[in-house]
N, C-alpha and C positions, 0 to 999 in steps of 0.2 A: 315749430313742430318737429324740426329735425332732431334737436337735442332730446326731447322726451321720447321720440321714437327709438333713438339709439339706446337710451337708457333702458327702455322697455325691452329692447332686443337682447341686451346683454345680461339683464337680471336673471332670466331663467338659466342661462349657462352658469352664472355664478352660483345659483342655488344647486345645480347639478354637481358642481365641484365640491360642495360641502360633504364631508364624510358622514355617513349614517352612524347612529349609536352602535349598531352591530359591528361596523368596520372599526370604530374606535376601540371597542372591547377586544376585537380580534387582534388588532395591532398591539394593544397593551399586553394581552396575554402572550403573544409571540415575543414581545420585548422581554417579559419576565422569564420566559423559557430560555431565550437566548442568553440572558444574564446568568441564569443558573448553569447553562452549558459552558459558558466562558469562564465562570468564576474559578473552577479548579485550576485551570491553566494560569490565570492571573495570580492565584494564591501560590502556585508553584514558583513563578517568577519572583514573587515577593519573598518566599522562603529562601530562595537561592541567594538573596542579598542580606540575610540575617545570620546571626550566630545560632548555634543549636539551642542554647537556653532561651534565646529570644523567640524562636519559632513557637515554643509551647507557652512561654511566659506572656506573650502579647495576644494569645488567642487568635481570633479571626481578623485582627487588625492587619491590613494589607501594607501599611506604610512602615518600612524598617526605620529604627531609630537613626542609624547611620549605615548606609549601604556598604556591605563587605564584598568588594569586587574580588578580593583574594580567593573567595570560594571558587570562582571560575578558573583562576590561575592554578589553584591547587588541583582541581579536577583534571585540567588539561595537561599539566606537566608532571606533577608529582605522582598522581595516581596512574597516569598512562593513557588518558583518554585520547590523546593525539594519535597513538598507534591503533587504539580500538576504532577510531573514526576511519582510518585508512583501511583497516581490515573489513569494516562494515561496507565501505564503498566497493571494495574489490568483490566481496562475496555477493552483494546485492546486484552489481552489474553483471557478474557471471551467471547468477541465478536467473535474472530477467532474460538474458540472451538465450540461455539453454531452454527455458520454459517456452519462450516464443517459438523457437525453431522446432522443437520436438512436438509441441502441442499443435502447431500449424500443420506439420507433416502428418501426424496421426489423425487430426481432424480432416485433412484433405482426403486421406484414404477412406475414412469412415463416411464422409459426405459424398464422395464421387464414385465409389466403386462398390459393387455387390460381390460378396464372397460367402462361402459356407461358414456358418457360425457367427455371422456379423451381429445378429440380434442377441445371441448369447453373450458375446463379448461386451456389447453395450450394457446388457443387464449386469454383468460382473463389474463393470465400471461404476454403475450406479450403486451397487452394494458396497464397494470399497469406498465410495464417496463419504459414507457415514462412519467409517472407522476412525476412532480418535488417534491422535498422533502417538500416544503412549503405546499403542498396540504394535506399531511398526518400527519404533525406535531401536529395538533389540536386533531384528534381522538386518536393518540398514547399517547399524554399527558393526555387526559381524562381517557383513559383506565388504564394507569399506575397509575394515581392518585387514581382511584377506587380500585386498588389492594394494595394501601398503599406503593408504591415503588417509588414515584416520586423523592424524594431527597436521593436516595441511589445509590450505584454502581450497584446493581442488576437491578434497573430500567433503568439506562443508557444502560447496556448490553442488556437487553431485547428490549429496544427501537431500538438499532442499529442492533441487530442480529436476532430478531424474526420477521422481516418484510418479504417481498416477496423473496428477494435475487434471483430474477428471473434468472440473468445471471449464477450464480453458480449452481442453480438447473438444468437449461437446459444443462449446460456443463456436469454435472454428468449423466443426462438422455441420452444424445447422446453417452457418453462413455459406459455406462452399456448396451445400446441397441445393441452394436456391439460385446459384449462378448458372446462366445458360450454357449448354454444352457446346454451342457454336464457338465460344471463346477458345476452348481447347482444340476443336477441330481446325479452326483457322490457323492456330499456332503450329499445329502438327503438319499442316499442308506447307507451311513455310520451312519445315525441316527441324522444328524444335523437338527436343526429347522431353522425357517426363520431368526431369529436374528443371529444365529451362522453362517449361510451361508453368511449373509451380512457382519458381522464384521470380520470374519476369512478368507473368500474367496474373496468376491467381493470388499470390500473396500480396502484391501491391493493391489489389482490389479489396482486400480484407482489412484495410486500415482501421475501420471502426472497431473491429474485434481486437486487432493488434494493440490499439491505444488502450482499450479496456484491460487487456491482459497485462500490458506493461505496467499500468498504474497499480492494479491490484497485486501483482507479483512484487513490485517494488515495496509496497507497504508491508506485505507479508514478510519478505526477506529482511527488511530493515528492522522489524520489531520482533522477529522470532527469537525464542529463548531456549527451548529445551534441547533441540538438536545441536546448536553451536556450543551449548554448555557441555554436553556429553563428549563432543568431538574435540574440545580444547581443554579437557580436565588436566592433562599432563603438559600442556603448552599454553601457559597464561598469556604469552605474547600474542597469541592468535585470537584472543577473545574479541567478541563484537561489543558494541555499545550496550546492548541489552544485558549481556552476560557480565560486563564490566561493572554493573551496578552493585554486584555482590562484594566488591572490594571495600565498600564503605561500611559493611557490616563486620564488626570484629568481636573478639571475645569480651572486650571491656566496654562495648557499647557501639552505637551507630552514629556515624557522622552525617546527621540529617541535612545540615546546610550544604555539605559537599555533595551529597546524593541529589539534593534538589538542583544544584548547579549542573551536575552531570546530566540529570534528566532534561533540563532545558537545552543543553547542548545536543542531546539525542533527538529532541523534538524539532529543533530548528530546521533541519533539512526536510523533515516530513511536512511541516507547516509550509515551507517554501514551495515544495512541489505541489501541495494541495492548492495553495493560492494561485500558483502559476498555471496549473492545468485543470482547475476545477471546471471551467467552461468547456474545455476540450473533452474532459471526462464525461460530462453530461451529454455533450453532442455525440460522443462515440456510443454511449448507451442508447440514445435516441435513434441513432442510425442503425444500431444492431437490432433494436426492436422493430423498426420499420421494415428491415429486410425480412 
């Protein structure tokens, strides 16, 4: 009697573990969508290992006849992507640091203090949020040129990070607005000043927003094209990876295999950061929403 009873007890659990037809269809559909999403990147990697005639001659075939690893060597050394990579790292790091500090400071003031014209200022922020980048590139270029920083890393960092950054500022403002005032009062009773309260008490508590701003700003600064292009027209050595792609387009044709290899080099850091921080990014967004 024991064996049949045990079999009878386990059979309902086994039946419950079987996926329903709807679940099977859902998983199959998601698998197809995932394959379609991944396919362009896989094709790009495949194209980076082919010759330019082979890219178009073999159509959608992902397997190269013979891998041409020289495409990566040509992009990294001959074209100059090694220096472009360093330029992009410097500009991205500087932009992320500048955006976090200034957006957090501005958000702290908007979230914790009341002053005349505050609502009007927030309204102007929201209006400028919808302005395309092309509308602001001319005044930013003129201002940077007057400061003597047009063809420098510092100029590009200021151009990218010293703008409105409305989304980051409002994220910080909304978070700081919800923090209890007792935190500031306790710190001031201990003799802390405004900047001490901000950097030692308030900013560490805003880690969910900081993580979100860091990741989004990193992706933006790494992939931005227009402003670095304008700022480095007369200084090719200061180009970023995104701008450096134009090197493969010449008067006599386009080096498609070299461009594909360079694109893979540009995407590797982005993919690495995404894989490493995807869970923290989701957690930071969830924490920001809960607050």
